[in-house]
C-alpha positions as CSV (number, residue, x, y, z in Angstrom):
1,M,24.6,1.1,36.3
2,K,26.5,-0.2,39.4
3,A,25.2,-3.4,41.0
4,V,26.3,-6.2,43.3
5,R,26.1,-9.5,41.6
6,F,27.4,-13.1,42.2
7,H,28.6,-15.1,39.2
8,E,28.8,-18.4,41.2
9,H,27.4,-19.7,44.5
10,G,29.4,-19.5,47.7
11,G,30.3,-17.4,50.6
12,P,30.1,-13.5,50.9
13,D,33.4,-13.3,48.9
14,V,31.5,-14.2,45.7
15,L,29.6,-10.8,45.8
16,R,31.0,-8.4,43.3
17,Y,30.4,-4.6,43.1
18,E,30.6,-4.0,39.4
19,D,29.1,-2.5,36.3
20,A,25.9,-4.3,35.0
21,P,23.5,-3.5,32.1
22,D,20.7,-1.1,32.9
23,P,17.3,-2.9,33.0
24,P,15.4,-2.3,29.7
25,I,12.4,0.0,29.6
26,A,9.2,-2.0,28.8
27,P,5.5,-1.4,28.8
28,G,3.8,-2.3,32.0
29,R,7.1,-2.3,34.0
30,A,8.2,0.5,36.1
31,L,11.9,1.4,36.2
32,V,12.9,2.5,39.7
33,R,16.1,4.2,40.8
34,V,17.0,2.3,44.0
35,R,17.7,4.5,47.0
36,A,17.8,1.8,49.6
37,C,17.6,-2.0,49.7
38,A,17.2,-4.1,52.9
39,L,18.8,-7.5,53.4
40,N,16.9,-10.7,54.2
41,H,18.0,-14.3,55.0
42,L,16.7,-15.2,51.5
43,D,19.7,-13.3,50.2
44,L,22.1,-15.6,52.0
45,W,20.3,-18.8,51.0
46,Q,20.3,-17.9,47.3
47,R,23.9,-16.7,47.4
48,R,25.0,-20.1,48.9
49,G,22.8,-22.0,46.4
50,I,19.6,-23.9,47.1
51,P,19.2,-27.6,46.1
52,R,17.0,-28.0,43.0
53,V,16.5,-24.3,42.5
54,R,18.2,-22.8,39.5
55,I,19.1,-19.1,39.8
56,P,20.2,-17.4,36.6
57,L,23.8,-16.2,36.8
58,P,25.2,-13.6,37.1
59,H,22.5,-12.6,39.6
60,I,21.5,-9.4,41.4
61,P,19.9,-10.1,44.8
62,G,17.6,-7.9,46.9
63,S,13.9,-8.1,47.6
64,D,13.2,-5.1,49.8
65,V,13.5,-1.9,47.8
66,A,12.6,1.8,48.0
67,G,13.4,4.5,45.5
68,E,12.0,6.8,42.8
69,I,10.3,6.1,39.5
70,V,12.5,6.8,36.5
71,D,10.0,5.5,34.0
72,P,6.4,4.5,34.9
73,G,6.1,2.0,32.0
74,G,3.0,3.6,30.6
75,D,1.0,3.2,33.8
76,A,-1.1,6.4,34.2
77,S,-1.4,6.0,37.9
78,L,2.4,6.5,38.3
79,R,4.6,9.4,37.6
80,T,8.3,10.0,37.0
81,G,10.1,11.0,40.3
82,Q,7.4,9.5,42.5
83,R,8.7,8.0,45.8
84,V,7.8,4.4,46.2
85,L,8.4,1.1,47.9
86,L,8.1,-2.2,46.1
87,H,5.8,-5.2,46.9
88,P,8.4,-8.0,46.8
89,G,6.0,-10.7,45.5
90,L,5.9,-11.4,41.7
91,N,2.9,-13.2,40.3
92,C,1.4,-13.9,36.9
93,G,-1.9,-12.2,37.5
94,T,-3.9,-14.7,35.4
95,C,-4.0,-18.1,37.2
96,K,-6.8,-19.1,39.5
97,S,-5.0,-18.1,42.7
98,C,-4.2,-14.7,41.2
99,R,-7.8,-14.2,40.1
100,D,-9.0,-15.1,43.6
101,G,-6.7,-12.5,45.2
102,R,-4.3,-15.1,46.6
103,D,-1.4,-14.1,44.6
104,S,1.2,-15.6,47.0
105,L,-0.2,-18.9,45.8
106,C,0.4,-18.1,42.1
107,E,1.5,-21.0,40.0
108,S,4.6,-19.1,38.9
109,Y,5.2,-17.1,42.1
110,D,8.6,-15.5,42.6
111,V,10.1,-13.0,45.0
112,L,11.9,-10.0,43.7
113,G,15.6,-10.7,43.7
114,F,15.2,-14.5,44.1
115,K,15.1,-15.8,40.5
116,S,14.7,-12.3,39.0
117,D,17.2,-9.5,39.4
118,G,16.6,-7.4,42.5
119,G,17.5,-4.3,44.3
120,Y,21.3,-4.6,45.0
121,A,21.7,-2.1,42.1
122,E,21.2,1.5,41.1
123,L,18.1,0.6,39.0
124,V,15.5,-2.2,39.1
125,S,12.6,-3.0,36.9
126,V,9.3,-4.4,38.3
127,P,5.7,-4.8,37.2
128,A,3.9,-1.5,37.6
129,G,1.4,-3.2,40.0
130,N,4.3,-3.9,42.5
131,V,4.8,-0.2,43.1
132,V,3.4,1.3,46.3
133,P,3.7,5.1,46.7
134,I,5.1,6.4,50.0
135,P,4.4,9.8,51.6
136,P,7.1,12.5,51.9
137,H,7.7,12.0,55.6
138,V,8.7,8.3,55.2
139,D,12.4,8.0,54.4
140,F,13.8,5.5,51.9
141,V,15.8,3.5,54.5
142,Q,12.7,2.9,56.7
143,A,10.6,2.1,53.5
144,A,13.1,-0.5,52.3
145,A,13.1,-2.2,55.7
146,F,9.3,-2.6,55.8
147,P,7.9,-4.8,53.0
148,L,9.0,-8.4,53.2
149,T,9.2,-9.1,56.9
150,F,6.1,-7.1,57.8
151,L,4.1,-8.6,55.0
152,T,5.1,-12.0,56.1
153,A,4.2,-11.4,59.7
154,W,0.9,-9.8,58.7
155,H,-0.1,-12.8,56.6
156,M,0.8,-15.1,59.5
157,L,-0.9,-13.3,62.3
158,V,-3.8,-11.4,60.7
159,T,-4.8,-13.6,57.8
160,L,-4.0,-17.1,58.9
161,A,-4.0,-17.1,62.7
162,R,-6.7,-14.4,62.9
163,V,-5.1,-12.7,65.9
164,R,-7.6,-10.7,68.1
165,D,-7.7,-8.7,71.2
166,G,-6.9,-10.7,74.3
167,D,-5.0,-13.4,72.5
168,D,-1.7,-14.7,73.9
169,V,1.0,-14.9,71.2
170,L,4.5,-16.5,71.4
171,V,7.0,-15.1,68.8
172,L,10.1,-17.2,68.2
173,A,13.4,-15.3,67.6
174,G,11.9,-11.9,68.5
175,G,15.0,-10.1,67.5
176,S,14.8,-11.3,63.9
177,G,13.1,-9.3,61.1
178,V,9.9,-11.4,61.1
179,G,10.0,-11.6,64.9
180,Q,10.2,-7.9,65.4
181,A,7.4,-7.4,62.9
182,A,5.2,-10.0,64.6
183,I,5.7,-8.5,68.0
184,Q,4.5,-5.2,66.8
185,I,1.6,-6.5,64.8
186,A,0.4,-8.7,67.7
187,R,0.5,-5.7,70.0
188,L,-1.3,-3.6,67.4
189,H,-4.2,-6.1,67.6
190,G,-4.4,-6.1,71.4
191,A,-2.5,-9.4,72.1
192,R,-0.2,-10.2,75.0
193,V,3.1,-11.1,73.6
194,F,5.8,-13.6,74.7
195,A,9.0,-13.9,72.7
196,T,12.3,-15.7,72.7
197,A,15.6,-14.1,71.9
198,A,19.4,-14.6,72.2
199,P,20.8,-13.5,75.5
200,A,22.3,-10.3,74.0
201,K,19.0,-9.3,72.5
202,L,16.6,-9.9,75.5
203,D,16.3,-6.3,76.6
204,R,15.9,-4.9,73.1
205,T,13.2,-7.5,72.3
206,R,11.4,-6.5,75.4
207,A,11.6,-2.9,74.4
208,L,9.7,-3.8,71.1
209,G,6.6,-4.6,73.2
210,A,7.0,-8.2,74.3
211,D,5.6,-8.7,77.8
212,H,7.9,-11.6,78.6
213,V,11.1,-12.6,76.8
214,F,12.8,-16.0,77.3
215,D,16.3,-17.1,76.4
216,H,16.0,-18.6,73.0
217,Y,18.9,-21.1,73.6
218,S,18.9,-22.2,77.2
219,S,15.3,-22.0,78.5
220,D,12.4,-24.4,78.0
221,F,10.2,-21.7,76.8
222,G,7.3,-24.1,76.2
223,Q,7.2,-24.7,79.9
224,D,8.0,-21.1,80.8
225,V,5.0,-19.9,78.7
226,R,2.7,-22.3,80.5
227,G,4.0,-21.0,83.8
228,R,3.1,-17.4,82.8
229,T,-0.4,-18.4,81.6
230,D,-1.6,-20.5,84.6
231,G,-0.8,-23.7,82.7
232,R,-3.0,-22.8,79.7
233,G,-0.4,-22.0,76.9
234,V,-0.7,-19.5,74.1
235,D,-3.3,-19.1,71.4
236,I,-0.7,-18.5,68.6
237,V,2.9,-19.4,68.1
238,I,4.9,-17.6,65.3
239,E,7.5,-20.2,64.3
240,H,10.2,-19.7,61.8
241,V,13.2,-21.5,63.4
242,G,12.3,-25.1,62.6
243,E,13.8,-28.3,63.9
244,A,15.6,-26.8,67.0
245,T,12.5,-25.2,68.5
246,W,9.6,-27.2,67.1
247,D,8.9,-29.4,70.2
248,R,9.0,-26.5,72.6
249,S,6.8,-24.5,70.2
250,M,4.2,-27.2,70.1
251,R,4.2,-27.6,73.9
252,A,3.6,-23.9,74.3
253,L,0.2,-24.1,72.5
254,A,-3.1,-24.0,74.4
255,N,-5.9,-26.3,73.4
256,G,-7.3,-25.0,70.1
257,G,-4.1,-23.1,69.5
258,R,-2.6,-22.1,66.1
259,L,1.0,-22.6,65.1
260,V,2.0,-20.7,62.0
261,T,5.4,-21.5,60.4
262,C,7.2,-19.6,57.6
263,G,10.7,-21.0,57.9
264,A,13.1,-23.7,59.0
265,T,16.4,-22.1,59.4
266,T,17.7,-24.8,61.8
267,G,16.4,-27.8,59.8
268,H,13.2,-29.0,58.2
269,R,12.5,-32.3,60.0
270,A,10.1,-32.1,62.9
271,N,8.3,-34.7,65.0
272,L,4.6,-34.6,65.5
273,D,2.4,-36.6,67.8
274,L,-0.9,-36.8,65.9
275,R,-2.8,-37.7,69.1
276,H,-1.9,-34.3,70.5
277,L,-2.9,-32.6,67.2
278,F,-6.5,-34.0,67.1
279,A,-7.2,-34.4,70.9
280,R,-6.1,-30.8,71.6
281,Q,-7.7,-29.5,68.4
282,L,-4.5,-27.7,67.3
283,S,-4.0,-26.0,63.9
284,L,-0.7,-26.1,62.0
285,L,-0.6,-23.5,59.3
286,G,2.1,-23.0,56.6
287,S,2.8,-19.5,55.5
288,Y,4.9,-18.0,52.6
289,M,5.1,-14.2,52.0
290,G,1.7,-12.5,51.5
291,T,-0.5,-10.8,49.0
292,R,-0.3,-7.2,47.6
293,A,-3.7,-6.6,49.2
294,E,-2.3,-7.5,52.6
295,L,0.7,-5.2,52.1
296,L,-1.8,-2.4,51.4
297,E,-3.6,-3.2,54.6
298,A,-0.3,-3.0,56.6
299,V,1.4,0.1,55.1
300,P,-1.1,2.7,56.5
301,H,0.0,1.6,60.0
302,F,3.6,2.0,58.9
303,F,3.0,5.5,57.4
304,A,1.2,6.5,60.7
305,G,4.1,5.2,62.9
306,R,2.1,2.4,64.5
307,L,4.5,-0.1,62.9
308,K,8.2,0.7,62.7
309,P,11.0,-1.4,61.2
310,M,14.0,-1.6,63.5
311,L,17.3,-0.7,61.9
312,D,20.6,-2.3,62.7
313,E,23.0,-0.7,60.2
314,V,23.0,1.3,57.0
315,V,25.9,0.7,54.7
316,P,26.9,1.6,51.1
317,L,25.9,-0.8,48.3
318,S,29.6,-1.3,47.7
319,D,29.9,-2.9,51.2
320,A,27.3,-5.6,50.5
321,R,29.8,-8.3,51.3
322,R,30.4,-7.0,54.8
323,A,26.6,-6.7,55.3
324,H,26.2,-10.3,54.4
325,E,29.0,-11.3,56.8
326,R,27.2,-9.5,59.6
327,L,23.8,-11.1,58.9
328,E,25.4,-14.5,58.5
329,A,27.0,-14.2,61.9
330,K,23.6,-13.2,63.5
331,E,25.2,-10.1,64.9
332,Q,22.4,-7.8,63.8
333,F,19.3,-6.5,65.6
334,G,16.9,-5.2,63.1
335,K,17.4,-4.7,59.4
336,I,20.7,-4.1,57.5
337,V,20.0,-1.6,54.7
338,L,22.2,-0.9,51.6
339,L,22.3,2.6,50.2
340,A,22.4,2.4,46.5
341,S,22.6,6.1,45.6
């Protein structure tokens, strides 16, 4: 098969479009012909190399995949030719967390394409339980753009923060993949949404459903949010930027508010005044991916058109290097998707 691999860590130039061995057919594993694979920031981090994380080389990235089943791996619920998207979380299925239905806390948790080979290829092999059938009206590009970011945002807002009708929600970096998903999920649950975005993305972020959008770089959005809420602040902050925005995100919270974080793209060190934490009864919640059950809760809204991934660009698999360059430069608005075949 053709695949995009890197044999060493580095910049986009380490990506090679080349021949690679087909994944083996194995019981319990579905072999999927990849039709589309969406990019995530995880792809950039692993390509560059992550301290203390060993990624087997050569490596095929790609966590967000849609395609057709070539071999169902003996699973009677699946059939050859079936159109599917893939749950990106990989878990053992036997540890206590898995038995409790909290598979994103699995002792051996992995993400498709992180330490295992992923979807930058014509074929990918996954556990049969990671396969989610898609209806005929959902195209492969949209299906590939949905799982990771919408699952992450669903876990943050619905499971952890318990968003409800009438809440005020602040979404950091509303033009990002997680940000766009969070805006839509918050609106789906009846919340009023505030967001931050780069100057060039303000109008498009507002069009996603944000009631008020603040300049991510030049505004004091913590103060701006309080000005828009009669000094109260917001019930929920969706934070995935990290060090550069942490203080403003904390100031934006109302008493009893919940801040949920799933990333630290600008740095991992943040200051915290414990007096504000306990006196204002704030909750700080860490989030990583989500469970298969949560993805199955979210996908009906996707299939019905109530949640919709925003697309930036669709490019051939052979142009993965250029796609990485665009994502790295933060030029995109929405998902960049590779067409594998």
